[in-house]
C-alpha positions in Angstrom: 200.3 121.2 -15.5 200.4 122.2 -12.1 201.8 125.9 -13.1 199.1 126.2 -15.8 196.2 125.5 -12.8 198.4 128.1 -10.5 198.1 130.6 -13.4 194.6 129.9 -14.0 193.5 130.4 -10.3 195.9 133.6 -10.0 193.5 135.0 -13.3 190.3 134.0 -11.5 191.5 135.7 -8.1 192.0 138.9 -10.3 188.8 138.5 -11.9 190.6 138.0 -15.3 188.0 135.6 -16.3 188.8 135.3 -19.9 192.3 134.4 -19.1 191.4 132.2 -16.5 188.8 130.5 -18.5 191.0 129.6 -21.3 193.8 128.2 -18.8 191.1 125.9 -17.4 190.2 125.1 -20.7 193.6 123.9 -21.6 194.1 122.0 -17.9 190.7 120.2 -18.5 191.7 118.5 -21.9 194.2 116.9 -19.9 191.5 114.4 -18.1 194.3 113.2 -15.7 195.1 116.5 -14.2 191.5 118.0 -14.1 189.2 117.6 -11.1 185.7 118.6 -10.2 186.8 121.6 -8.5 188.4 122.8 -11.8 185.0 122.2 -13.7 183.4 124.2 -10.9 185.4 127.0 -11.1 185.2 126.9 -14.9 181.3 127.0 -14.6 181.5 129.7 -12.0 183.2 131.9 -14.5 180.1 131.5 -16.9 177.9 132.8 -14.2 180.3 135.8 -13.5 180.0 136.6 -17.1 176.1 136.3 -17.2 176.6 133.6 -20.0 173.9 131.7 -18.3 172.5 129.5 -21.1 176.3 129.1 -22.8 177.1 127.9 -18.9 174.4 125.6 -18.4 175.3 123.8 -21.9 178.9 123.6 -21.1 178.1 122.0 -17.7 175.4 119.6 -19.4 177.9 118.5 -22.2 181.3 118.8 -20.7 181.4 118.9 -16.8 178.6 116.6 -16.2 180.0 114.0 -18.6 183.2 114.1 -16.8 181.9 113.9 -13.3 178.2 112.8 -13.1 176.2 113.7 -10.0 179.0 115.7 -8.7 178.0 118.1 -5.9 180.4 121.0 -6.7 179.3 120.7 -10.4 175.7 120.5 -9.7 176.2 123.7 -7.3 177.1 125.7 -10.0 174.4 124.5 -12.4 171.7 125.1 -9.7 172.9 128.5 -9.3 173.1 129.4 -13.3 169.9 127.5 -13.7 168.4 130.0 -11.1 169.3 133.0 -13.6 167.6 131.5 -16.2 164.0 132.6 -16.9 161.3 129.9 -16.1 164.2 127.6 -14.7 163.9 128.8 -10.8 161.6 125.6 -9.7 164.2 123.4 -11.5 167.0 125.2 -9.7 165.3 125.0 -6.1 164.7 121.1 -7.2 168.4 120.5 -8.0 169.8 122.6 -5.0 167.8 120.6 -2.5 169.2 117.4 -3.9 172.7 119.0 -3.5 172.6 120.4 -0.2 171.7 116.8 1.4 175.3 116.0 0.0 176.7 119.3 1.0 175.0 121.0 3.8 177.2 123.6 3.8 176.5 125.2 0.3 175.3 128.3 2.0 174.8 129.7 -1.2 172.3 126.9 -2.1 170.3 127.6 0.9 169.9 131.0 0.2 168.6 130.2 -3.4 166.2 128.1 -1.7 165.3 130.4 1.0 164.9 133.2 -1.5 162.6 131.1 -3.5 160.1 129.8 -0.6 160.0 133.5 0.7 158.3 134.5 -2.5 155.8 131.8 -2.1 154.3 133.3 0.9 153.5 132.0 4.1 152.1 128.7 2.9 155.8 127.8 2.4 156.9 129.3 5.6 158.7 126.2 7.4 160.7 125.7 4.2 161.8 129.2 4.0 162.7 129.2 7.8 164.9 125.8 7.4 166.5 127.3 4.3 167.4 130.7 5.7 168.7 129.0 9.0 171.0 126.5 7.1 172.4 129.8 5.2 173.2 131.6 8.2 174.6 128.7 10.0 176.9 128.0 6.9 177.8 131.0 5.3 181.4 132.5 6.0 182.0 135.3 8.2 182.7 137.8 5.3 179.5 137.0 3.7 177.5 138.7 6.2 176.7 141.7 5.0 173.5 140.4 4.0 172.6 139.1 7.0 169.8 141.9 8.0 167.9 141.3 4.8 167.7 137.5 5.5 167.1 137.8 9.6 164.0 140.2 8.3 162.8 137.6 5.9 163.3 135.1 8.5 161.5 137.0 11.3 158.4 137.4 9.0 158.2 134.0 8.3 158.4 133.0 12.0 155.6 135.7 12.3 153.5 133.9 10.0 153.9 130.6 12.0 153.2 132.6 15.2 156.7 131.6 16.7 157.0 134.8 18.3 160.0 134.6 20.4 161.9 133.3 17.3 160.5 136.2 15.3 161.7 138.6 17.7 165.0 137.2 18.2 165.6 137.6 14.4 164.3 141.1 14.2 166.5 142.2 16.8 169.4 140.7 15.3 168.6 142.6 11.7 168.6 145.8 13.5 172.3 145.7 15.3 174.5 148.2 13.2 175.4 148.6 10.7 172.0 148.5 9.2 170.5 150.2 6.3 167.3 152.3 6.8 164.8 150.3 5.2 165.9 147.1 6.6 165.7 148.9 10.1 162.0 149.8 9.2 161.0 146.7 8.1 162.6 144.9 11.2 160.9 147.5 13.8 157.7 146.7 11.8 158.0 143.0 12.4 158.8 143.8 16.2 155.4 145.7 16.4 153.5 142.5 15.3 156.0 140.4 17.3 155.9 142.1 20.6 152.1 141.9 20.2 151.9 138.6 19.5 154.1 137.8 22.6 151.8 140.3 24.7 154.6 142.2 25.6 152.6 145.3 25.4 155.3 147.9 26.3 157.9 146.9 23.8 154.9 146.7 21.1 153.9 150.1 22.0 157.1 151.5 21.5 158.1 149.5 18.2 154.6 150.3 16.6 155.1 154.3 17.7 158.2 154.4 16.1 157.0 153.0 12.6 153.7 154.9 12.9 155.7 158.3 12.9 156.4 157.7 9.3 152.7 158.3 7.8 154.1 156.8 4.1 155.2 153.7 5.7 152.1 153.4 7.7 150.0 154.1 4.6 151.3 151.1 3.2 151.2 148.9 6.2 147.8 150.0 8.4 148.0 147.3 10.5 150.5 149.0 12.6 147.6 151.1 13.8 145.8 148.0 15.1 148.9 146.5 17.0 149.7 150.3 18.6 145.9 150.4 19.4 145.7 146.9 21.0 149.1 147.8 23.0 147.7 151.0 24.4 144.5 149.2 25.1 146.3 146.5 27.2 148.2 149.2 28.9 145.0 151.2 29.7 145.8 154.0 28.0 142.2 154.2 26.7 142.5 157.8 24.6 145.5 156.6 22.9 144.0 153.2 21.8 140.9 154.8 20.7 143.2 157.6 18.4 145.1 154.2 16.9 141.7 152.7 15.9 140.4 155.9 14.6 143.4 156.2 12.3 143.3 152.8 11.2 139.3 153.5 10.4 140.4 156.7 8.3 142.9 154.8 6.1 140.9 151.6 5.8 136.8 152.5 6.6 135.6 149.4 4.8 137.7 147.1 7.1 136.2 145.9 10.3 139.1 145.8 12.4 139.5 149.0 13.5 135.7 149.4 14.1 136.4 146.4 16.6 139.3 147.8 17.9 137.1 150.9 19.1 134.5 148.8 20.3 137.1 147.2 22.8 138.0 150.4 24.0 134.6 151.4 24.7 134.0 147.7 26.1 137.2 148.4 28.6 135.2 151.8 29.8 132.1 149.8 30.2 130.5 151.8 27.7 128.4 149.3 26.7 126.2 151.2 23.9 129.2 152.9 22.1 131.1 149.3 22.1 127.6 147.8 20.5 127.4 150.7 18.0 131.0 150.1 16.9 130.6 146.5 16.2 127.3 147.3 14.3 129.4 149.4 12.1 132.0 146.6 11.7 129.0 144.3 10.6 127.7 146.9 8.2 131.2 147.3 6.2 131.4 143.2 6.6 128.0 141.9 6.7 128.0 138.2 8.3 131.5 138.6 8.9 132.6 135.8 11.5 135.0 137.7 13.2 132.8 140.4 13.9 130.2 138.2 15.0 132.6 136.5 17.0 133.5 140.1 18.7 130.0 140.6 19.2 129.1 137.7 20.9 132.2 138.2 23.3 130.8 141.6 24.0 127.2 140.5 24.7 129.0 138.0 27.0 131.2 140.2 28.7 129.1 143.4 29.2 127.1 143.9 32.7 124.8 142.4 33.0 125.5 140.0 30.2 123.5 138.9 27.4 124.1 135.5 26.7 121.0 134.6 24.2 122.5 137.2 22.0 125.8 136.0 22.5 124.7 132.7 21.4 123.0 134.2 18.2 126.2 135.8 17.4 128.7 133.3 18.1 126.7 130.5 16.3 127.1 132.5 13.1 130.9 133.3 13.7 131.2 129.3 14.3 129.6 128.6 10.9 132.1 131.1 9.7 135.2 129.6 11.4 134.3 126.1 12.2 137.9 125.4 13.2 138.3 128.2 15.2 138.8 126.9 19.0 138.7 130.7 20.7 134.7 130.6 19.0 133.9 127.3 20.2 135.1 128.1 23.9 133.1 131.6 23.7 130.2 129.6 22.3 130.2 127.0 25.3 130.7 129.6 27.6 127.6 131.5 26.4 125.5 128.5 26.9 126.7 128.2 30.2 126.1 131.7 31.0 122.5 131.0 30.0 122.3 128.1 32.0 122.2 125.3 29.7 125.0 123.5 30.7 124.4 120.3 28.6 124.5 122.3 25.5 127.7 124.2 26.9 129.2 120.5 27.7 128.3 119.6 24.1 130.0 122.3 22.4 133.1 122.2 24.6 133.4 118.4 23.8 133.0 119.1 19.9 135.9 121.9 20.4 138.1 119.2 22.6 137.6 116.6 19.4 138.9 119.3 17.1 142.7 118.4 15.9 145.3 119.7 18.1 142.3 121.2 20.8 142.5 118.0 23.2 144.7 120.1 25.9 142.6 123.5 25.1 142.7 125.0 28.8 139.4 127.4 27.8 137.4 124.4 26.5 138.5 122.2 29.5 137.5 124.5 32.1 134.1 125.4 30.3 133.6 121.6 30.0 134.4 121.4 33.8 132.2 123.9 34.6 129.2 122.8 32.8 129.8 118.7 34.0 129.8 120.1 37.6 126.5 122.1 37.0 124.9 118.9 35.6 126.2 116.9 38.6 128.4 115.1 36.7 131.6 115.0 38.7 133.9 112.5 37.3 133.9 114.3 33.9 134.4 117.5 35.5 137.2 116.6 37.6 139.1 114.7 34.7 138.5 118.4 32.6 140.1 120.2 35.8 142.8 117.8 36.3 143.6 118.0 32.4 144.2 121.7 32.7 146.5 121.1 35.8 148.7 118.7 33.9 149.2 121.4 31.2 149.2 124.4 33.7 149.7 123.3 37.1 149.1 127.2 38.5 146.2 127.6 36.6 143.9 129.0 39.5 140.5 128.7 37.9 141.2 125.0 37.1 142.6 124.9 40.5 139.9 126.2 42.4 137.4 124.2 40.0 139.1 120.8 40.8 138.8 121.6 44.6 135.1 122.5 44.5 134.4 119.2 42.4 136.3 117.0 45.1 134.7 119.0 48.0 131.4 117.8 46.4 132.5 114.3 45.7 133.8 114.3 49.6 130.2 115.5 50.6 128.4 112.6 48.8 130.8 110.2 50.2 130.1 111.8 53.6 126.5 111.6 53.1 126.8 107.9 52.2 128.8 107.2 55.5 132.2 106.5 53.4 134.3 108.5 55.6 137.6 106.9 54.4 136.5 108.2 50.6 135.8 111.5 51.8 139.1 112.0 53.4 140.8 110.7 50.4 139.2 113.2 47.9 139.4 116.1 50.5 143.2 115.1 51.0 143.4 115.6 46.8 142.1 119.0 47.2 144.4 119.9 49.7 147.1 118.8 47.5 145.8 121.3 44.9 145.2 124.2 47.2 146.2 123.6 50.9 144.9 126.9 52.1 141.4 126.2 50.7 138.9 127.3 53.8 136.6 124.9 52.3 138.5 122.0 52.0 139.7 122.3 55.4 136.4 123.0 56.8 135.0 120.0 55.3 137.9 118.1 56.4 137.4 119.0 60.0 133.7 117.7 59.6 134.9 114.5 58.2 137.5 114.0 61.2 134.9 115.1 63.6 132.4 112.2 62.1 135.6 109.8 62.5 136.0 111.0 66.2 139.3 112.5 65.6 139.1 115.9 67.6 142.6 116.5 67.3 142.9 116.4 63.4 139.6 118.8 63.2 141.4 121.4 65.3 144.3 121.5 63.1 142.1 122.1 59.9 139.9 124.5 61.7 142.8 126.5 62.5 143.1 126.9 58.8 139.8 128.4 58.2 139.7 132.2 58.4 137.0 133.7 60.9 134.8 136.1 59.8 132.2 137.9 61.9 128.8 136.4 61.9 127.7 133.0 61.0 131.1 131.8 60.1 132.4 132.5 63.3 129.6 131.2 65.1 130.0 127.8 63.1 133.4 127.6 63.5 133.3 127.7 67.4 130.4 125.3 67.5 132.8 122.7 65.4 135.6 123.6 68.0 133.6 123.0 70.6 132.7 119.3 69.1 136.6 119.0 68.5 137.4 120.1 71.8 135.0 117.4 73.4 136.5 114.6 71.3 140.3 115.6 72.0 139.2 115.7 75.8 139.4 119.1 76.3 136.1 119.9 78.2 136.9 123.5 79.5 138.1 124.7 76.0 134.7 122.9 74.5 132.8 125.0 76.8 134.5 128.3 75.9 134.1 127.7 72.2 130.4 127.0 72.7 129.7 130.1 74.8 131.2 132.0 71.9 129.1 130.2 69.4 125.9 130.7 71.4 126.9 134.6 71.9 127.3 135.3 68.2 124.3 133.0 67.0 122.1 135.1 69.6 123.8 138.5 68.4 122.8 137.3 64.6 119.2 136.0 66.0 119.6 133.2 64.1 117.2 130.7 65.9 118.2 127.6 64.1 122.0 128.1 64.8 121.1 128.8 68.4 119.4 125.5 68.7 122.3 123.7 67.2 124.6 125.2 69.6 122.7 124.6 72.6 121.8 120.8 71.3 125.5 120.4 71.2 126.4 121.7 74.5 123.4 120.1 76.5 125.4 116.9 76.9 128.8 118.5 77.9 126.9 120.4 80.8 124.9 117.3 81.5 128.4 115.3 82.1 129.6 118.1 84.3 126.9 117.3 86.6 124.7 120.7 86.0 121.7 118.3 85.2 119.1 121.2 85.8 120.9 123.4 83.4 121.5 120.8 81.0 117.7 120.2 81.0 116.7 123.8 80.3 119.5 124.3 77.7 118.1 121.2 75.8 114.4 122.1 76.2 115.3 125.4 74.4 117.0 123.8 71.8 114.3 121.3 70.7 112.2 124.4 70.6 114.6 125.9 68.1 115.3 122.9 66.1 111.6 122.2 65.1 111.7 119.4 62.4 115.4 119.1 62.2 117.6 116.0 62.3 119.5 117.4 65.3 116.3 118.1 67.1 115.9 114.1 67.5 119.4 114.0 69.1 118.5 116.9 71.4 115.4 115.4 72.4 117.4 112.0 73.4 119.8 113.7 75.3 116.8 115.5 77.2 115.5 112.0 78.0 118.9 110.9 79.5 119.1 114.4 81.2 115.5 113.8 82.7 116.9 110.1 83.8 120.0 111.6 85.3 117.8 113.9 86.9 115.5 111.4 88.6 118.6 109.4 89.9 119.5 112.3 91.7 116.0 112.8 93.4 115.8 109.1 94.2 119.3 109.5 96.1 118.0 112.5 97.6 114.9 110.4 98.9 112.4 112.7 96.9 110.5 109.8 95.0 107.7 111.8 93.9 110.0 114.4 92.1 111.9 111.4 90.6 108.8 110.0 89.4 108.1 113.0 87.5 111.6 113.0 86.0 111.7 109.4 85.0 108.1 109.9 83.5 109.5 112.9 81.4 112.6 110.8 80.2 109.9 108.2 78.8 108.0 110.8 76.9 109.6 109.7 73.7 110.7 106.1 74.1 111.7 105.9 70.6 114.7 107.9 71.2 115.9 105.6 73.6 118.5 102.9 72.4 119.0 99.1 73.5 118.1 98.4 77.3 117.9 102.5 78.0 113.8 101.9 77.9 113.7 99.2 80.3 116.4 100.8 82.8 114.3 104.0 82.8 111.1 102.3 83.2 112.5 100.3 86.0 113.7 103.4 87.5 110.2 105.1 87.3 108.8 101.9 88.8 110.9 102.0 91.9 110.6 105.4 92.5 106.8 105.1 92.5 107.1 102.0 94.7 108.9 104.5 97.3 106.2 107.1 96.7 103.7 104.5 98.1 102.3 104.1 94.7 102.7 100.4 94.7 100.1 99.8 92.1 101.1 101.8 89.5 104.8 100.5 90.0 103.2 97.0 89.6 101.8 97.7 86.3 105.3 99.0 85.2 107.0 96.2 86.6 104.8 93.6 85.1 104.9 95.3 82.0 108.7 94.3 81.9 107.9 90.8 83.0 109.1 89.2 79.9 112.4 90.0 81.1 111.9 87.9 84.0 113.9 84.9 84.6 116.8 86.5 82.6 119.7 88.6 83.8 120.0 92.2 83.8 123.5 93.8 84.0 122.0 97.2 84.7 120.8 96.1 88.1 123.4 96.0 91.1 124.1 92.6 92.4 122.7 90.5 93.4 119.4 91.7 91.9 121.3 91.6 88.1 120.6 88.0 88.3 117.2 87.6 90.0 116.2 90.0 87.5 112.6 91.7 87.5 110.8 88.9 89.5 112.0 90.2 92.9 110.5 93.9 92.2 107.4 92.3 90.7 106.7 90.7 94.2 107.9 94.0 95.9 105.1 95.6 94.2 102.7 93.1 95.0 103.9 93.3 98.7 103.1 97.1 98.6 99.6 96.8 97.0 97.6 96.1 100.1 95.3 93.3 99.3 94.8 89.9 100.2 95.3 88.8 96.7 98.4 90.8 96.1 100.0 89.6 99.2 99.3 86.1 98.5 100.6 86.6 94.7 103.8 88.3 96.4 104.4 85.3 98.7 104.3 82.9 95.7 106.9 85.0 93.9 109.2 85.2 96.8 109.1 81.4 97.3 110.0 81.1 93.7 112.9 83.6 94.2 114.2 81.5 97.5 114.0 78.5 95.8 116.7 79.6 93.5 119.1 78.9 96.2 122.6 81.2 96.7 121.6 83.5 93.9 119.3 85.3 95.9 119.7 87.4 99.3 118.2 84.3 101.5 117.4 86.3 104.6 115.9 89.3 103.1 113.4 87.1 101.0 112.8 85.1 104.0 111.8 88.6 105.9 109.7 89.8 103.1 107.9 86.3 103.1 107.4 86.7 106.6 106.2 89.9 106.5 103.9 89.2 103.9 102.1 86.5 106.1 101.5 89.2 108.8 100.5 91.7 106.4 98.0 89.2 104.7 97.1 88.2 108.2 96.1 91.7 108.9 94.0 92.0 105.9 92.3 88.8 106.6 91.5 89.7 109.9 90.1 93.0 109.0 87.7 91.2 106.5 86.6 88.8 109.4 88.6 86.3 108.1 89.8 85.2 111.3 90.8 81.3 110.4 92.8 82.5 107.6 94.5 85.1 109.6 95.8 82.7 111.9 96.7 80.4 109.3 98.9 83.2 107.7 100.4 84.3 111.0 101.3 80.5 111.7 103.3 80.5 108.6 104.8 84.1 109.2 105.7 82.3 112.6 107.7 79.7 110.8 110.0 82.2 109.1 110.3 84.7 112.0 113.2 84.9 114.7 113.5 86.7 118.0 111.4 89.4 118.8 109.4 89.4 115.6 108.4 85.6 116.3 107.4 86.9 119.8 105.2 89.5 118.1 103.6 86.9 115.9 102.7 84.7 118.5 101.3 87.5 120.6 99.3 88.3 117.5 98.2 84.4 117.4 97.4 84.8 120.9 95.1 87.9 120.5 93.1 86.1 117.6 92.8 83.0 120.1 91.4 85.3 122.8 87.6 85.2 120.7 87.8 81.7 121.9 88.5 82.4 125.3 90.6 79.3 125.6 93.3 78.8 128.1 96.2 78.2 126.2 95.8 81.8 124.9 96.3 83.0 128.6 99.5 80.6 128.9 100.7 81.9 125.7 100.2 85.7 126.7 101.9 84.8 130.3 105.1 83.7 128.0 105.2 86.9 126.3 104.3 89.2 128.9 108.0 89.7 129.7 108.8 90.2 125.9 105.9 91.8 124.6 104.5 95.0 126.6 101.3 94.6 124.5 100.9 91.1 125.7 100.2 92.6 129.1 97.7 94.5 127.8 95.7 91.6 126.6 96.7 89.4 129.5 94.7 92.2 131.7 91.8 92.0 129.2 91.4 88.2 130.0 91.7 88.6 133.8 89.2 91.0 133.7 86.8 89.3 131.9 87.5 86.6 134.6 86.7 89.1 137.2 90.4 89.5 138.5 89.9 93.3 138.4 92.9 93.9 140.6 95.4 91.6 138.6 94.3 93.1 135.6 94.5 96.6 137.0 98.3 95.7 137.9 99.0 94.2 134.5 97.9 97.2 132.8 99.5 99.7 134.8 102.9 97.5 133.9 102.1 97.7 130.2 102.0 101.7 130.6 105.1 101.9 132.6 106.8 100.0 129.5 105.7 102.3 127.1 102.4 101.0 125.7 100.5 104.2 124.8 96.7 103.7 124.1 93.7 106.1 125.0 91.7 102.9 125.5 94.4 101.5 128.2 94.4 105.1 129.7 90.6 104.9 130.4 90.9 101.4 131.7 93.3 102.0 134.0 91.6 105.3 135.3 88.2 103.2 135.8 89.9 100.6 137.8 91.4 103.2 139.8 88.4 104.7 140.8 87.0 101.2 141.6 89.8 99.8 143.8 90.4 103.5 145.4 94.0 103.7 144.6 
């Protein structure tokens, strides 16, 4: 039996199918010796002899009964079925089952691929799967037909817009040896494939090769469209226009050629010609959504754009192509250009909701822009971030995200949330570290947080442009240097900022620079210069928030000026400075108003304006009895009481002196807290001055009482002087006590000699009076009356 099979195989290999068939039939009758392979070979002989119906009957009635569902036998059955009219679908159905068991059945894969290829692009996936399996499993010697399969496979990849795979298959099909027609079809495929890949030079080369054969192009006119588009992208406008016109000549009723010509004119900014070509396209294909789409794009992209016309045409295009994401994106962009962001966002959202479009970059970018324009910052940011998750280097999305984050940071800064502002600016820097706007805003936030060093680091990343940009940056550098402890550098920055702002004649910017520079000048002790600078800034910053700060700093500068004048013993000028410092009291904070008011009172007091000083100190009387840390010890604890008493003391009226004495006594009663000796001296002096005022008003008894009180407090020479004054008051009574008192004081108080002389003169002791007066004159007493008295007595006595 083995010899019989060997003979059958030998005849089979020699293509002596009649002999081989006879021998296989004899072997098959011995069921123990036959196997599925023998049945399969016997079935293939029917195929080779093209006896398809007989072969199908033999397989069904003989082979399948011996080996039901055997893949080798079913493979032959599938191939035979494919040769019988009307049995193709049945053959493919059987082949699909067999290849599950026999993946290497390349002939069946080819059968399946050819069947689905004829079904067109709707069965592209099935075709691709079958042909790829064929190429994988077919034996090397069967590769002669690969080029044909590769072209078909490339075309179906092209249908699926899988351009990279298509290019690979078409290029493989061109490897020699290659049939001329196969080469032509492969080159045609490459023409379309390179256009799909946007490899425009390769597309132009492939399409030009095909276009040289007019007969071939007559059949596939689309080659001109790809050739024209490639030349357009390569800026070869004349060649692009020629290709488009060639297509129009061959297909005058197709809108595609007119669309291509319009694109060439659009590139040349020949808007009228572009519009005319699209109008022709609309004539040959009225209400064509593709034409309407390009018209919308043309109206949107021309200069100046016409968004209203674009919306009209794109709305029509969308009605015809509701699932076209490009149309939706263009319509959304048109609404945005027409300043209708709400509608732009709505259309973009509708597009993103379409199947497979949730990550559409164009739709997300338009949605982000529209949301930003409406002030909806969170959805705007989400859209831009979604783009960047897909395309990290997308410039438009990156710049959009940076813009949104800066605006969010601005709102956080305005609300006083420095941490939130810094966080969002940090996110913006992660997208674009070199962004001038983000670095500038980061520096501003750092300044608000008091971090001058960080502000300077980010300001260095902001490019300097001549003009307001330079003035602003120098101004900010000045603030940063101040915070960083670089006063000299701050002065230089402010000087440059002021020079540039003055050159630009930007009054407001000049005012802002001066307002910020003034406190720095004041801190250096250049008080008068700071005052002039701040005055000018206030004039330049009318109704500006910074004007308030400048006004406050001006008042502080006036206060500093007043202190300097007070120290220089210029109380009148000091009072003027302090009055200026109080001109707008609402700008002073905390205890500042009390401090400036007190300083004014002190200046007035020193200038002899005790009444005005008293009114100021009395207005501050609610502070009496409390500690004032802004006063030097011990006056910080005595409080305002002392200065009210001091102003009363200087007021020069009986009532004022009496009130002063009362207040000084109260202060003295507080014990060690008060400067005891100083207060006692003031009480004593107040009694003396009160006595003087009372004596001047003929209140001699009250004056004497006041002097007695003064005498209680006095010590040393001052007590002697008071006792002398008491004696003088007593002289009017002509009492002996007075004479004795004056005699006791004569050696200490020269004026006592004068008054003692007066008493002796009244008593008639002229010589003794004359001697006493001369002694007083010798001790320094100078008086016109005294000189006259001495001269008169000299003449009487003949001295």
